[in-house]
N, C-alpha and C positions, 0 to 999 in steps of 0.2 A: 682043778682049784679057781677062784674068782677072788681078785688083788685089787685093794689096792693103793696109790703109792699116792705116797703127800709130798713130797718134795721132787727135784725135777732137772737135777744137774747130772757129774761125772757119776758118778757112783748109781743112781736112781737109772740115769741111763742104759747103762752098762747090766743089771741087773733084770730091768725090766725087758730087754733085748731076752738077754737069756732066757727068761724064765717064760715070755711068751714063744720064744721056740721050741722050747719043753712043752706048748702045747696050755698051758697056765690062761686062764684066761684075766688079762690084766683089763679091769672094766674105765678105774679113772685114773690120769695121773690130776694130782693137785699141782697147782705154784701161785703162788701170789701174785706172778707176773704170767699173762694170758699169752706172748710169743712162746714162753719156757714149757707153758703145761700147753701147749695146741704142739708142738715139734715135738715132746715126747708119744704124747697119745695117738701123735700121726703114724709113729712106728709102730706100738701097736693096738695098731685098731680102736684105740680106747675113747675116752670120752674126755675132754680137757675139762681143769674148775679150778677156779678160783676164788670161789665162797667154801672157806672149811665145813662153813654150816652146809652147804650142798653134797659133801659130801653123803657116801649113798649108804646105808644102812647093813645090806646086806650078805657081804664081801665075807673070804672066809679068812681074810688073810688084813690087816692092811700096816703096810712102809712106812715108818719113815722115812725117810734119805736124806736129812736136810744139816741144814748147822747145828753143830750142839745146844747152843746157847737159847736154838727158838723150840726145840721138840717137845721141853712141859706145855706149855705156853701153847701149844698148836694140838697138844695131845687134852691143852685142859679144852680147846674148844673143839672137838670132832664131837659129833653127836654119837654117844653110848650103843653100844654096839655089842653083836655078841661074838666076832671076830679075834683075831689074835692080835692082838699088836706088837712089832718087834720096829729096833731100830738097829742100822747100819754104822754106829758109831764107834769106836776104842775105848776114846776114855770117860762116855756116859754109863751108870749104875746100869745095870738092870733093875732096878727100882723105880728106874723114873715114870714109868707109870699106874705104880701102885698104888698111886690117890683116883684116879679116871675105870680101869680099871682092871676085873680079875684072871683074864688071860693078857700071856705076856713074855714077850722076849726078846733076844738080841741075835741077827745074823754077821756077823761080824768080816767081810774078805780082808785077809791079808794083804792089798793086792796095790797098788797104787790105781786109777784110772784118768785114762786122758781125753778128751772127745773122738780122737786122729785114729786111736792104736786100741784096738780089741786083743786084750790078755788070752791065753788058752786058760778058760777057765776050769778045765780039770785035773788042773795043778796047782790050785790054788790054795791055800789054806784059808776053811772056816770053819770060823769060832761060833759057838749057840751056846747057849743058855737060857732060859724059861721058869715061868714062874712053878707049875707042875708038870707033870709025869705026863701027860696026856698031851698041853703041847711043845713040850720035847717032842714028845714022837710024832707029830705034824711038823715043828720047824725040823727034825732028823730029814723027815720024810722030803720034801722040799730044796733041804741041803744038797744034799746024793744028788740029787737030779741035774747041780751046779758041779758038785768036786766028788772029784775021790777020795779030797782031807778034808774030811769033815771030824772037829772034837770039840766035844762037851767043856767050856771055860769057861771058871766065875769072876764076876764084874771087877775081883780082887788082881787076878795074874793077866787077864784082858787087858788093862794098861799096863802092863809092862810091855806086852806085845805091841802093844800102841805109840810105847814110846821109842822101841824096838828099830819100829819103824819109821822114826822123825829123822834117828840117824840114820840105818840104814838106805832109806830113800830121800827122804824130801831135804835132810841136810849134806848128802853124797851129792845132789842131785846141785848145788850150791854151790859147793867147790867146783862141778864144771864149769859155771855160770861164770867161778873167777878163774879157772887156768884161762876161761875164753880171753876176759879180759886182758891175759899179762902174752897169748898169744896173738893176741891184733896188736901190741907193740912192739913182738917180732913180724909187723905182716906174714903172718901167718894161720892158715885156716885151722878153725879147731878140728876136724874130721884128722886133722894127723894125730892126735890123742884119740882116736876113737879104739889103735889097736891096744892101748895101754889103758885102755878102762874096762878091753874085751877081755887080755889076760888078769888083770886084778881079779875080774871077778867070777875067768874060771878058775886059779888058786882055790880058792876058795870052795872048791867043791871038791876038792880035794886034799887042802890042808883046813888049819883051824885059819881065823884069823891072824893068830896070836902069833903063831910060825910061820903065816903068808905075808908079811909088815915086813917093808926093806925104807930102808933110806934114810937120811944123814939124823935124824932123832931117833931112834935104834944106836945105830953106831953112837951117835951124840959127838958130832961130829960140829964139835960150834964155829968152826971156821967155817964151813960152808951156811950156816944156819945165821950167821951174822951177814954173811955176804946178804944171805935171803930178804933178811929183814931190814939191810940199808932199802935194797932195791922197791920194796914197795912201799910207795907212796901214802893210800888210806893207816891212817890210823886204824880204824876198826879190823881191820882185817888183817896187819900184822901184829895187832895184840890175836885177834882168830890161830895166826900165823905161830903164835907165842905160844902160848895155853895147848895148841893140841900136837903141837912138842915136844913139850912138857910133863907132856901125859903118856902120847907111846912113850916116850924115855922112861919114864915113874910105872911104868904098867911093865914094861920088855924087863926090869930086874924084878 
């Protein structure tokens, strides 16, 4: 299968490399930045492209892996072709391509991707959706090359999966960043928190998140919560602590 990537960021890089490992022909990589296009293209023996109008018209699959806000704009500039156009976004609806082509879909991997880490694709939940039965069948074949956990999911349901991902990944990582600041006040390295992080993550493999919850908020320990609030100097961070504590106690009831 001949593939063109529109975008060269983290998701595009991991997906392109993995497809290349499964013998997909990555023909071109488009990015408005020459360096980004060339870097990813070099990893998958593709041609770098910086002009969307120069993208080849004979590929089977066109994968848009760019910022949500530019998908439609780039789609409007891509030369018309008979390939399947897909995006990898969690919150963008399927029909974003509806004005430009008749064959389109979504391939959304429910995972966080960073430059210097390679997750195990076989274990990643991959959600797909397509405009028609033929395109869906083709996407299923592609997704099953990547993962053992492929599901068809509507745009309406996928946006809730994306929202869950923001909480479980992005917000959680921000909590790590805040905790690092507090540990620095005690002249301690962040890595002392790693066993606690690991155990918290392991617990929800055998317990529900509600049953795994511990801490002063679920006990409604106002003395501890009050002391913590006094210790937090930044007003926004103090408000985060207060609101989350209130929400934990509310859910526990």
